VMD Tcl script that builds the backbone (N, CA, C; Angstrom):
set m [mol new atoms 510]
animate dup $m
set s [atomselect $m all]
$s set {name element resname resid chain x y z} {
  {N N MET 1 A 107.814 75.143 81.816}
  {CA C MET 1 A 107.231 74.661 80.576}
  {C C MET 1 A 108.147 73.602 79.982}
  {N N GLN 2 A 107.511 72.592 79.409}
  {CA C GLN 2 A 108.299 71.534 78.802}
  {C C GLN 2 A 107.599 70.948 77.581}
  {N N LEU 3 A 108.398 70.381 76.712}
  {CA C LEU 3 A 107.916 69.730 75.510}
  {C C LEU 3 A 108.011 68.234 75.744}
  {N N ILE 4 A 106.862 67.541 75.720}
  {CA C ILE 4 A 106.864 66.102 75.963}
  {C C ILE 4 A 106.096 65.387 74.855}
  {N N GLN 5 A 106.430 64.131 74.660}
  {CA C GLN 5 A 105.765 63.332 73.643}
  {C C GLN 5 A 104.309 63.091 74.042}
  {N N ALA 6 A 103.398 63.319 73.105}
  {CA C ALA 6 A 101.976 63.140 73.368}
  {C C ALA 6 A 101.632 61.657 73.439}
  {N N LYS 7 A 100.591 61.376 74.204}
  {CA C LYS 7 A 100.083 60.019 74.350}
  {C C LYS 7 A 98.635 60.002 73.876}
  {N N PRO 8 A 98.095 58.813 73.607}
  {CA C PRO 8 A 96.703 58.735 73.130}
  {C C PRO 8 A 95.705 59.460 74.029}
  {N N GLU 9 A 95.925 59.471 75.316}
  {CA C GLU 9 A 94.987 60.145 76.215}
  {C C GLU 9 A 94.988 61.667 76.065}
  {N N HIS 10 A 95.945 62.223 75.335}
  {CA C HIS 10 A 96.008 63.662 75.083}
  {C C HIS 10 A 95.222 64.077 73.839}
  {N N LEU 11 A 94.775 63.106 73.040}
  {CA C LEU 11 A 94.194 63.395 71.731}
  {C C LEU 11 A 92.984 64.325 71.802}
  {N N ASP 12 A 92.074 64.097 72.724}
  {CA C ASP 12 A 90.883 64.960 72.813}
  {C C ASP 12 A 91.268 66.401 73.111}
  {N N GLU 13 A 92.163 66.582 74.065}
  {CA C GLU 13 A 92.562 67.943 74.451}
  {C C GLU 13 A 93.306 68.646 73.311}
  {N N ILE 14 A 94.135 67.905 72.599}
  {CA C ILE 14 A 94.873 68.482 71.470}
  {C C ILE 14 A 93.898 68.872 70.354}
  {N N THR 15 A 92.944 67.995 70.075}
  {CA C THR 15 A 91.956 68.287 69.035}
  {C C THR 15 A 91.156 69.533 69.384}
  {N N GLU 16 A 90.763 69.676 70.626}
  {CA C GLU 16 A 90.022 70.866 71.058}
  {C C GLU 16 A 90.882 72.123 70.940}
  {N N LEU 17 A 92.140 72.027 71.328}
  {CA C LEU 17 A 93.065 73.162 71.208}
  {C C LEU 17 A 93.170 73.597 69.748}
  {N N ILE 18 A 93.328 72.643 68.841}
  {CA C ILE 18 A 93.467 72.964 67.421}
  {C C ILE 18 A 92.185 73.586 66.877}
  {N N HIS 19 A 91.037 73.125 67.334}
  {CA C HIS 19 A 89.768 73.743 66.907}
  {C C HIS 19 A 89.722 75.208 67.335}
  {N N ARG 20 A 90.155 75.493 68.561}
  {CA C ARG 20 A 90.157 76.883 69.043}
  {C C ARG 20 A 91.137 77.738 68.245}
  {N N VAL 21 A 92.319 77.205 67.992}
  {CA C VAL 21 A 93.337 77.950 67.245}
  {C C VAL 21 A 92.862 78.186 65.807}
  {N N THR 22 A 92.303 77.174 65.177}
  {CA C THR 22 A 91.807 77.314 63.811}
  {C C THR 22 A 90.702 78.365 63.744}
  {N N ALA 23 A 89.773 78.320 64.704}
  {CA C ALA 23 A 88.688 79.314 64.736}
  {C C ALA 23 A 89.243 80.724 64.901}
  {N N ALA 24 A 90.258 80.875 65.738}
  {CA C ALA 24 A 90.874 82.196 65.935}
  {C C ALA 24 A 91.553 82.675 64.652}
  {N N LEU 25 A 92.212 81.779 63.944}
  {CA C LEU 25 A 92.839 82.145 62.672}
  {C C LEU 25 A 91.786 82.594 61.663}
  {N N VAL 26 A 90.697 81.845 61.571}
  {CA C VAL 26 A 89.628 82.186 60.625}
  {C C VAL 26 A 89.034 83.550 60.961}
  {N N ARG 27 A 88.856 83.835 62.258}
  {CA C ARG 27 A 88.332 85.155 62.652}
  {C C ARG 27 A 89.250 86.284 62.192}
  {N N GLN 28 A 90.538 85.980 62.034}
  {CA C GLN 28 A 91.509 86.967 61.564}
  {C C GLN 28 A 91.638 86.971 60.041}
  {N N GLY 29 A 90.859 86.113 59.385}
  {CA C GLY 29 A 90.938 86.019 57.931}
  {C C GLY 29 A 92.108 85.192 57.444}
  {N N ILE 30 A 92.640 84.347 58.311}
  {CA C ILE 30 A 93.777 83.485 57.969}
  {C C ILE 30 A 93.248 82.063 57.812}
  {N N TYR 31 A 93.218 81.598 56.565}
  {CA C TYR 31 A 92.667 80.279 56.268}
  {C C TYR 31 A 93.791 79.267 56.041}
  {N N GLN 32 A 94.674 79.185 57.015}
  {CA C GLN 32 A 95.808 78.274 56.933}
  {C C GLN 32 A 95.378 76.854 57.272}
  {N N TRP 33 A 94.502 76.704 58.250}
  {CA C TRP 33 A 94.037 75.397 58.688}
  {C C TRP 33 A 92.537 75.298 58.484}
  {N N ASP 34 A 92.070 74.062 58.372}
  {CA C ASP 34 A 90.640 73.827 58.177}
  {C C ASP 34 A 90.277 72.463 58.760}
  {N N GLU 35 A 89.109 71.959 58.416}
  {CA C GLU 35 A 88.666 70.680 58.981}
  {C C GLU 35 A 89.467 69.495 58.442}
  {N N TYR 36 A 90.232 69.707 57.372}
  {CA C TYR 36 A 91.013 68.631 56.772}
  {C C TYR 36 A 92.439 68.568 57.304}
  {N N TYR 37 A 92.986 69.706 57.631}
  {CA C TYR 37 A 94.364 69.753 58.154}
  {C C TYR 37 A 94.519 70.961 59.055}
  {N N PRO 38 A 95.082 70.747 60.213}
  {CA C PRO 38 A 95.360 69.468 60.859}
  {C C PRO 38 A 94.104 68.965 61.564}
  {N N ASN 39 A 93.820 67.694 61.432}
  {CA C ASN 39 A 92.599 67.151 62.034}
  {C C ASN 39 A 92.931 66.023 63.022}
  {N N ARG 40 A 91.896 65.498 63.628}
  {CA C ARG 40 A 92.061 64.460 64.649}
  {C C ARG 40 A 92.840 63.249 64.112}
  {N N ALA 41 A 92.522 62.823 62.891}
  {CA C ALA 41 A 93.214 61.668 62.310}
  {C C ALA 41 A 94.706 61.951 62.133}
  {N N PHE 42 A 95.026 63.162 61.700}
  {CA C PHE 42 A 96.432 63.559 61.551}
  {C C PHE 42 A 97.158 63.465 62.890}
  {N N PHE 43 A 96.536 63.990 63.941}
  {CA C PHE 43 A 97.172 63.961 65.255}
  {C C PHE 43 A 97.232 62.547 65.824}
  {N N HIS 44 A 96.205 61.740 65.570}
  {CA C HIS 44 A 96.225 60.355 66.041}
  {C C HIS 44 A 97.402 59.602 65.416}
  {N N GLU 45 A 97.560 59.764 64.108}
  {CA C GLU 45 A 98.681 59.117 63.427}
  {C C GLU 45 A 100.020 59.614 63.971}
  {N N ALA 46 A 100.114 60.904 64.205}
  {CA C ALA 46 A 101.365 61.464 64.737}
  {C C ALA 46 A 101.668 60.907 66.128}
  {N N ILE 47 A 100.641 60.722 66.944}
  {CA C ILE 47 A 100.850 60.110 68.266}
  {C C ILE 47 A 101.362 58.689 68.098}
  {N N MET 48 A 100.718 57.928 67.232}
  {CA C MET 48 A 101.114 56.530 67.027}
  {C C MET 48 A 102.543 56.424 66.492}
  {N N ASP 49 A 102.960 57.406 65.700}
  {CA C ASP 49 A 104.318 57.416 65.141}
  {C C ASP 49 A 105.346 58.024 66.105}
  {N N GLY 50 A 104.878 58.565 67.225}
  {CA C GLY 50 A 105.786 59.178 68.191}
  {C C GLY 50 A 106.249 60.563 67.795}
  {N N ASN 51 A 105.485 61.243 66.922}
  {CA C ASN 51 A 105.925 62.536 66.387}
  {C C ASN 51 A 105.135 63.737 66.895}
  {N N LEU 52 A 104.139 63.519 67.731}
  {CA C LEU 52 A 103.356 64.639 68.261}
  {C C LEU 52 A 103.868 64.978 69.657}
  {N N PHE 53 A 104.151 66.243 69.839}
  {CA C PHE 53 A 104.653 66.721 71.121}
  {C C PHE 53 A 103.700 67.773 71.662}
  {N N ILE 54 A 103.539 67.743 72.968}
  {CA C ILE 54 A 102.700 68.747 73.612}
  {C C ILE 54 A 103.595 69.669 74.427}
  {N N PHE 55 A 103.199 70.900 74.467}
  {CA C PHE 55 A 103.896 71.939 75.211}
  {C C PHE 55 A 103.074 72.157 76.469}
  {N N VAL 56 A 103.663 71.853 77.602}
  {CA C VAL 56 A 102.928 71.798 78.861}
  {C C VAL 56 A 103.462 72.831 79.843}
  {N N ASP 57 A 102.543 73.535 80.482}
  {CA C ASP 57 A 102.856 74.445 81.578}
  {C C ASP 57 A 102.225 73.820 82.812}
  {N N ASP 58 A 103.042 73.324 83.702}
  {CA C ASP 58 A 102.597 72.485 84.819}
  {C C ASP 58 A 101.956 71.229 84.214}
  {N N THR 59 A 100.650 71.066 84.325}
  {CA C THR 59 A 99.995 69.890 83.749}
  {C C THR 59 A 99.038 70.283 82.632}
  {N N LYS 60 A 99.023 71.539 82.250}
  {CA C LYS 60 A 98.078 72.040 81.255}
  {C C LYS 60 A 98.741 72.126 79.878}
  {N N ILE 61 A 98.078 71.569 78.860}
  {CA C ILE 61 A 98.583 71.655 77.489}
  {C C ILE 61 A 98.301 73.056 76.962}
  {N N ILE 62 A 99.371 73.762 76.598}
  {CA C ILE 62 A 99.203 75.112 76.054}
  {C C ILE 62 A 99.603 75.198 74.585}
  {N N GLY 63 A 100.110 74.102 74.053}
  {CA C GLY 63 A 100.497 74.084 72.650}
  {C C GLY 63 A 100.853 72.683 72.205}
  {N N CYS 64 A 101.097 72.568 70.901}
  {CA C CYS 64 A 101.508 71.280 70.357}
  {C C CYS 64 A 102.265 71.509 69.057}
  {N N VAL 65 A 102.943 70.450 68.623}
  {CA C VAL 65 A 103.686 70.501 67.368}
  {C C VAL 65 A 103.960 69.069 66.922}
  {N N VAL 66 A 103.945 68.870 65.606}
  {CA C VAL 66 A 104.365 67.597 65.042}
  {C C VAL 66 A 105.768 67.801 64.477}
  {N N LEU 67 A 106.668 66.914 64.868}
  {CA C LEU 67 A 108.059 66.968 64.424}
  {C C LEU 67 A 108.408 65.630 63.783}
  {N N ASP 68 A 108.751 65.666 62.508}
  {CA C ASP 68 A 109.139 64.443 61.811}
  {C C ASP 68 A 110.033 64.812 60.629}
  {N N GLU 69 A 110.287 63.860 59.769}
  {CA C GLU 69 A 111.147 64.106 58.613}
  {C C GLU 69 A 110.373 64.219 57.305}
  {N N TRP 70 A 109.038 64.100 57.361}
  {CA C TRP 70 A 108.233 64.131 56.139}
  {C C TRP 70 A 108.164 65.539 55.558}
  {N N GLN 71 A 108.454 65.624 54.260}
  {CA C GLN 71 A 108.389 66.897 53.561}
  {C C GLN 71 A 107.344 66.803 52.446}
  {N N PRO 72 A 106.441 67.776 52.380}
  {CA C PRO 72 A 105.418 67.743 51.332}
  {C C PRO 72 A 106.048 67.689 49.940}
  {N N PRO 73 A 105.424 66.987 49.010}
  {CA C PRO 73 A 105.979 66.928 47.646}
  {C C PRO 73 A 106.105 68.307 47.007}
  {N N GLU 74 A 105.268 69.251 47.418}
  {CA C GLU 74 A 105.340 70.614 46.876}
  {C C GLU 74 A 106.686 71.272 47.176}
  {N N TRP 75 A 107.388 70.785 48.173}
  {CA C TRP 75 A 108.673 71.367 48.546}
  {C C TRP 75 A 109.820 70.960 47.619}
  {N N ALA 76 A 109.594 70.027 46.722}
  {CA C ALA 76 A 110.667 69.479 45.887}
  {C C ALA 76 A 111.404 70.556 45.095}
  {N N GLY 77 A 110.720 71.605 44.694}
  {CA C GLY 77 A 111.359 72.649 43.891}
  {C C GLY 77 A 111.986 73.775 44.697}
  {N N ILE 78 A 111.969 73.674 46.008}
  {CA C ILE 78 A 112.520 74.732 46.862}
  {C C ILE 78 A 114.047 74.618 46.892}
  {N N ASN 79 A 114.708 75.765 46.849}
  {CA C ASN 79 A 116.163 75.822 46.907}
  {C C ASN 79 A 116.608 75.865 48.376}
  {N N TRP 80 A 116.589 74.700 49.014}
  {CA C TRP 80 A 116.980 74.619 50.417}
  {C C TRP 80 A 118.466 74.866 50.563}
  {N N GLN 81 A 118.857 75.462 51.658}
  {CA C GLN 81 A 120.276 75.721 51.907}
  {C C GLN 81 A 121.001 74.433 52.252}
  {N N SER 82 A 120.376 73.623 53.097}
  {CA C SER 82 A 120.996 72.390 53.546}
  {C C SER 82 A 120.648 71.251 52.609}
  {N N SER 83 A 121.670 70.525 52.193}
  {CA C SER 83 A 121.414 69.321 51.403}
  {C C SER 83 A 121.552 68.086 52.287}
  {N N ASP 84 A 121.827 68.300 53.558}
  {CA C ASP 84 A 121.971 67.216 54.523}
  {C C ASP 84 A 120.655 66.471 54.674}
  {N N SER 85 A 120.741 65.180 54.808}
  {CA C SER 85 A 119.520 64.381 54.964}
  {C C SER 85 A 118.941 64.469 56.371}
  {N N ALA 86 A 119.707 64.996 57.312}
  {CA C ALA 86 A 119.243 65.102 58.697}
  {C C ALA 86 A 118.432 66.391 58.874}
  {N N VAL 87 A 117.181 66.374 58.363}
  {CA C VAL 87 A 116.311 67.547 58.394}
  {C C VAL 87 A 115.070 67.213 59.214}
  {N N LEU 88 A 114.780 68.057 60.182}
  {CA C LEU 88 A 113.550 67.922 60.961}
  {C C LEU 88 A 112.531 68.910 60.409}
  {N N VAL 89 A 111.289 68.468 60.306}
  {CA C VAL 89 A 110.232 69.308 59.748}
  {C C VAL 89 A 109.200 69.600 60.830}
  {N N ILE 90 A 108.825 70.870 60.916}
  {CA C ILE 90 A 107.788 71.310 61.848}
  {C C ILE 90 A 106.461 71.358 61.101}
  {N N HIS 91 A 105.461 70.688 61.685}
  {CA C HIS 91 A 104.093 70.719 61.165}
  {C C HIS 91 A 103.163 71.133 62.302}
  {N N ALA 92 A 102.158 71.910 61.986}
  {CA C ALA 92 A 101.041 72.199 62.905}
  {C C ALA 92 A 101.493 72.709 64.270}
  {N N LEU 93 A 102.419 73.629 64.267}
  {CA C LEU 93 A 102.830 74.258 65.520}
  {C C LEU 93 A 101.713 75.188 65.979}
  {N N ALA 94 A 101.256 74.989 67.213}
  {CA C ALA 94 A 100.122 75.777 67.706}
  {C C ALA 94 A 100.298 76.120 69.178}
  {N N ILE 95 A 99.880 77.328 69.511}
  {CA C ILE 95 A 99.801 77.798 70.905}
  {C C ILE 95 A 98.351 78.163 71.166}
  {N N GLU 96 A 97.883 77.819 72.344}
  {CA C GLU 96 A 96.512 78.150 72.752}
  {C C GLU 96 A 96.210 79.606 72.391}
  {N N SER 97 A 95.060 79.837 71.772}
  {CA C SER 97 A 94.708 81.159 71.227}
  {C C SER 97 A 94.856 82.285 72.233}
  {N N ARG 98 A 94.357 82.110 73.432}
  {CA C ARG 98 A 94.381 83.190 74.421}
  {C C ARG 98 A 95.783 83.474 74.951}
  {N N LEU 99 A 96.740 82.597 74.651}
  {CA C LEU 99 A 98.117 82.783 75.114}
  {C C LEU 99 A 99.055 83.270 74.016}
  {N N GLN 100 A 98.528 83.435 72.825}
  {CA C GLN 100 A 99.379 83.881 71.726}
  {C C GLN 100 A 99.826 85.316 71.958}
  {N N ARG 101 A 100.984 85.615 71.392}
  {CA C ARG 101 A 101.621 86.940 71.492}
  {C C ARG 101 A 102.102 87.265 72.906}
  {N N HIS 102 A 102.420 86.200 73.655}
  {CA C HIS 102 A 102.978 86.371 74.998}
  {C C HIS 102 A 104.312 85.642 75.145}
  {N N GLY 103 A 104.923 85.265 74.025}
  {CA C GLY 103 A 106.239 84.641 74.056}
  {C C GLY 103 A 106.238 83.127 74.092}
  {N N TYR 104 A 105.073 82.510 74.204}
  {CA C TYR 104 A 105.027 81.046 74.264}
  {C C TYR 104 A 105.452 80.400 72.956}
  {N N GLY 105 A 105.120 81.019 71.835}
  {CA C GLY 105 A 105.534 80.488 70.540}
  {C C GLY 105 A 107.046 80.442 70.429}
  {N N SER 106 A 107.714 81.478 70.922}
  {CA C SER 106 A 109.179 81.502 70.907}
  {C C SER 106 A 109.757 80.379 71.752}
  {N N VAL 107 A 109.190 80.187 72.930}
  {CA C VAL 107 A 109.688 79.132 73.818}
  {C C VAL 107 A 109.460 77.759 73.184}
  {N N LEU 108 A 108.284 77.557 72.582}
  {CA C LEU 108 A 108.000 76.283 71.921}
  {C C LEU 108 A 108.951 76.061 70.747}
  {N N LEU 109 A 109.176 77.072 69.950}
  {CA C LEU 109 A 110.083 76.958 68.811}
  {C C LEU 109 A 111.501 76.622 69.276}
  {N N GLN 110 A 111.962 77.265 70.335}
  {CA C GLN 110 A 113.291 76.973 70.872}
  {C C GLN 110 A 113.370 75.541 71.408}
  {N N ALA 111 A 112.288 75.054 71.993}
  {CA C ALA 111 A 112.256 73.667 72.479}
  {C C ALA 111 A 112.361 72.694 71.303}
  {N N CYS 112 A 111.703 73.019 70.188}
  {CA C CYS 112 A 111.803 72.190 68.979}
  {C C CYS 112 A 113.243 72.157 68.475}
  {N N GLU 113 A 113.883 73.309 68.460}
  {CA C GLU 113 A 115.272 73.393 68.006}
  {C C GLU 113 A 116.195 72.593 68.917}
  {N N HIS 114 A 115.981 72.692 70.210}
  {CA C HIS 114 A 116.794 71.946 71.171}
  {C C HIS 114 A 116.632 70.435 70.941}
  {N N LEU 115 A 115.404 69.994 70.761}
  {CA C LEU 115 A 115.131 68.582 70.495}
  {C C LEU 115 A 115.812 68.140 69.204}
  {N N ALA 116 A 115.756 68.988 68.190}
  {CA C ALA 116 A 116.387 68.670 66.908}
  {C C ALA 116 A 117.897 68.484 67.077}
  {N N ILE 117 A 118.531 69.406 67.766}
  {CA C ILE 117 A 119.983 69.322 67.983}
  {C C ILE 117 A 120.328 68.070 68.776}
  {N N GLU 118 A 119.560 67.794 69.825}
  {CA C GLU 118 A 119.801 66.592 70.648}
  {C C GLU 118 A 119.725 65.315 69.822}
  {N N ASN 119 A 118.916 65.337 68.770}
  {CA C ASN 119 A 118.722 64.148 67.950}
  {C C ASN 119 A 119.526 64.171 66.657}
  {N N GLY 120 A 120.487 65.084 66.556}
  {CA C GLY 120 A 121.426 65.083 65.444}
  {C C GLY 120 A 120.948 65.719 64.153}
  {N N TYR 121 A 119.862 66.468 64.196}
  {CA C TYR 121 A 119.396 67.142 62.987}
  {C C TYR 121 A 120.254 68.365 62.701}
  {N N LYS 122 A 120.478 68.621 61.438}
  {CA C LYS 122 A 121.322 69.742 61.012}
  {C C LYS 122 A 120.518 70.971 60.620}
  {N N SER 123 A 119.233 70.773 60.313}
  {CA C SER 123 A 118.396 71.911 59.958}
  {C C SER 123 A 116.938 71.591 60.258}
  {N N ILE 124 A 116.130 72.655 60.296}
  {CA C ILE 124 A 114.690 72.541 60.485}
  {C C ILE 124 A 114.024 73.265 59.323}
  {N N ARG 125 A 112.961 72.659 58.808}
  {CA C ARG 125 A 112.192 73.264 57.731}
  {C C ARG 125 A 110.729 73.342 58.129}
  {N N LEU 126 A 110.027 74.301 57.499}
  {CA C LEU 126 A 108.590 74.456 57.735}
  {C C LEU 126 A 108.015 75.337 56.648}
  {N N ASP 127 A 106.695 75.391 56.610}
  {CA C ASP 127 A 106.041 76.374 55.749}
  {C C ASP 127 A 104.896 77.016 56.518}
  {N N THR 128 A 104.501 78.180 56.074}
  {CA C THR 128 A 103.381 78.885 56.681}
  {C C THR 128 A 102.679 79.714 55.616}
  {N N LEU 129 A 101.415 79.930 55.838}
  {CA C LEU 129 A 100.616 80.717 54.902}
  {C C LEU 129 A 101.217 82.109 54.741}
  {N N GLU 130 A 101.312 82.558 53.506}
  {CA C GLU 130 A 101.862 83.882 53.222}
  {C C GLU 130 A 101.157 84.970 54.036}
  {N N GLY 131 A 99.858 84.839 54.221}
  {CA C GLY 131 A 99.077 85.841 54.944}
  {C C GLY 131 A 99.135 85.740 56.455}
  {N N ASN 132 A 99.877 84.786 56.988}
  {CA C ASN 132 A 99.995 84.643 58.435}
  {C C ASN 132 A 101.229 85.419 58.908}
  {N N SER 133 A 101.074 86.724 59.010}
  {CA C SER 133 A 102.211 87.595 59.331}
  {C C SER 133 A 102.769 87.337 60.721}
  {N N VAL 134 A 101.929 86.928 61.659}
  {CA C VAL 134 A 102.416 86.654 63.021}
  {C C VAL 134 A 103.367 85.458 63.000}
  {N N ALA 135 A 102.986 84.388 62.312}
  {CA C ALA 135 A 103.854 83.210 62.220}
  {C C ALA 135 A 105.141 83.543 61.468}
  {N N ARG 136 A 105.004 84.270 60.371}
  {CA C ARG 136 A 106.194 84.643 59.603}
  {C C ARG 136 A 107.157 85.449 60.463}
  {N N TYR 137 A 106.643 86.396 61.223}
  {CA C TYR 137 A 107.492 87.209 62.094}
  {C C TYR 137 A 108.189 86.336 63.136}
  {N N LEU 138 A 107.452 85.402 63.726}
  {CA C LEU 138 A 108.038 84.498 64.722}
  {C C LEU 138 A 109.224 83.746 64.128}
  {N N TYR 139 A 109.011 83.131 62.981}
  {CA C TYR 139 A 110.077 82.330 62.381}
  {C C TYR 139 A 111.265 83.195 61.959}
  {N N GLU 140 A 111.000 84.304 61.327}
  {CA C GLU 140 A 112.090 85.173 60.875}
  {C C GLU 140 A 112.888 85.721 62.054}
  {N N ARG 141 A 112.205 86.074 63.128}
  {CA C ARG 141 A 112.876 86.603 64.317}
  {C C ARG 141 A 113.802 85.557 64.946}
  {N N HIS 142 A 113.488 84.285 64.743}
  {CA C HIS 142 A 114.297 83.209 65.316}
  {C C HIS 142 A 115.300 82.630 64.329}
  {N N GLY 143 A 115.571 83.350 63.257}
  {CA C GLY 143 A 116.638 82.956 62.348}
  {C C GLY 143 A 116.243 82.016 61.229}
  {N N TYR 144 A 114.952 81.798 61.031}
  {CA C TYR 144 A 114.501 80.984 59.903}
  {C C TYR 144 A 114.557 81.850 58.661}
  {N N ARG 145 A 115.128 81.305 57.604}
  {CA C ARG 145 A 115.325 82.065 56.377}
  {C C ARG 145 A 114.340 81.607 55.307}
  {N N TYR 146 A 113.780 82.580 54.625}
  {CA C TYR 146 A 112.864 82.311 53.521}
  {C C TYR 146 A 113.632 81.610 52.416}
  {N N ARG 147 A 113.058 80.497 51.905}
  {CA C ARG 147 A 113.739 79.731 50.861}
  {C C ARG 147 A 112.927 79.637 49.565}
  {N N GLY 148 A 111.668 80.041 49.598}
  {CA C GLY 148 A 110.849 79.990 48.397}
  {C C GLY 148 A 109.382 79.836 48.758}
  {N N GLN 149 A 108.553 79.817 47.738}
  {CA C GLN 149 A 107.121 79.690 48.001}
  {C C GLN 149 A 106.528 78.547 47.195}
  {N N ILE 150 A 105.423 78.029 47.711}
  {CA C ILE 150 A 104.699 76.934 47.068}
  {C C ILE 150 A 103.214 77.265 47.082}
  {N N ARG 151 A 102.444 76.442 46.376}
  {CA C ARG 151 A 100.980 76.595 46.375}
  {C C ARG 151 A 100.359 75.277 46.804}
  {N N TYR 152 A 99.396 75.393 47.701}
  {CA C TYR 152 A 98.551 74.253 48.060}
  {C C TYR 152 A 97.197 74.525 47.423}
  {N N CYS 153 A 96.932 73.890 46.319}
  {CA C CYS 153 A 95.700 74.142 45.561}
  {C C CYS 153 A 94.444 73.714 46.312}
  {N N SER 154 A 94.590 72.895 47.344}
  {CA C SER 154 A 93.437 72.451 48.130}
  {C C SER 154 A 92.918 73.545 49.060}
  {N N LYS 155 A 93.677 74.587 49.238}
  {CA C LYS 155 A 93.274 75.684 50.116}
  {C C LYS 155 A 92.390 76.677 49.351}
  {N N PRO 156 A 91.635 77.518 50.066}
  {CA C PRO 156 A 90.757 78.488 49.393}
  {C C PRO 156 A 91.554 79.468 48.523}
  {N N VAL 157 A 90.943 79.889 47.434}
  {CA C VAL 157 A 91.570 80.875 46.554}
  {C C VAL 157 A 91.933 82.102 47.385}
  {N N GLY 158 A 93.135 82.595 47.173}
  {CA C GLY 158 A 93.636 83.731 47.946}
  {C C GLY 158 A 94.392 83.308 49.192}
  {N N HIS 159 A 94.380 82.003 49.476}
  {CA C HIS 159 A 95.053 81.473 50.669}
  {C C HIS 159 A 95.844 80.223 50.313}
  {N N GLN 160 A 96.389 80.206 49.113}
  {CA C GLN 160 A 97.088 79.018 48.624}
  {C C GLN 160 A 98.600 79.156 48.624}
  {N N THR 161 A 99.102 80.365 48.793}
  {CA C THR 161 A 100.551 80.582 48.751}
  {C C THR 161 A 101.144 80.414 50.139}
  {N N TYR 162 A 102.103 79.526 50.220}
  {CA C TYR 162 A 102.803 79.250 51.472}
  {C C TYR 162 A 104.279 79.541 51.281}
  {N N LEU 163 A 104.879 80.087 52.320}
  {CA C LEU 163 A 106.290 80.428 52.289}
  {C C LEU 163 A 107.074 79.366 53.045}
  {N N CYS 164 A 108.157 78.916 52.446}
  {CA C CYS 164 A 108.999 77.885 53.048}
  {C C CYS 164 A 110.182 78.542 53.753}
  {N N TYR 165 A 110.465 78.040 54.944}
  {CA C TYR 165 A 111.557 78.556 55.769}
  {C C TYR 165 A 112.462 77.417 56.198}
  {N N GLU 166 A 113.720 77.796 56.460}
  {CA C GLU 166 A 114.708 76.825 56.924}
  {C C GLU 166 A 115.645 77.497 57.914}
  {N N LYS 167 A 116.040 76.733 58.901}
  {CA C LYS 167 A 117.049 77.216 59.844}
  {C C LYS 167 A 118.133 76.162 59.941}
  {N N ILE 168 A 119.364 76.596 59.719}
  {CA C ILE 168 A 120.515 75.706 59.896}
  {C C ILE 168 A 120.876 75.730 61.374}
  {N N LEU 169 A 120.985 74.553 61.947}
  {CA C LEU 169 A 121.276 74.444 63.383}
  {C C LEU 169 A 122.784 74.324 63.597}
  {N N THR 170 A 123.263 74.987 64.620}
  {CA C THR 170 A 124.706 74.926 64.913}
  {C C THR 170 A 124.955 74.305 66.265}
}
mol reanalyze $m
mol bondsrecalc $m
mol representation Tube
mol addrep $m
């Protein structure tokens, strides 16, 4: 398995993967993603910016993640541990629905951390829906520390609280 930079020809497959993952989340009552985020336009822009990575097993895309330095304005009030400007942010980390809970998320997360260290980042930040216990467990198990919570008012009522996490890289 490897993490490689996505190309425009991967966009259809990535969009389909995200639709499957989003549908699986909704079936579980987790309204973290919807038709607005993450969507095809978001992934297209990330490809053009060089920030979308695909997680590949042989030649098959089994996951994806956007890695960049953009932090949502809602994060401004979070008490982050690192004040270093070298912060990598994880957005839209996804593993193919039928492969979830088989360790692929851990491998993808470790690949993100390795890439961050190789590129001189001192910490990684992310957020996840409070009700997404599987994602929270994944991040906490890998040393991501809870730093505070925010609200995304654009999300459905009852699904607006997101927890912010940070991991200091050594």
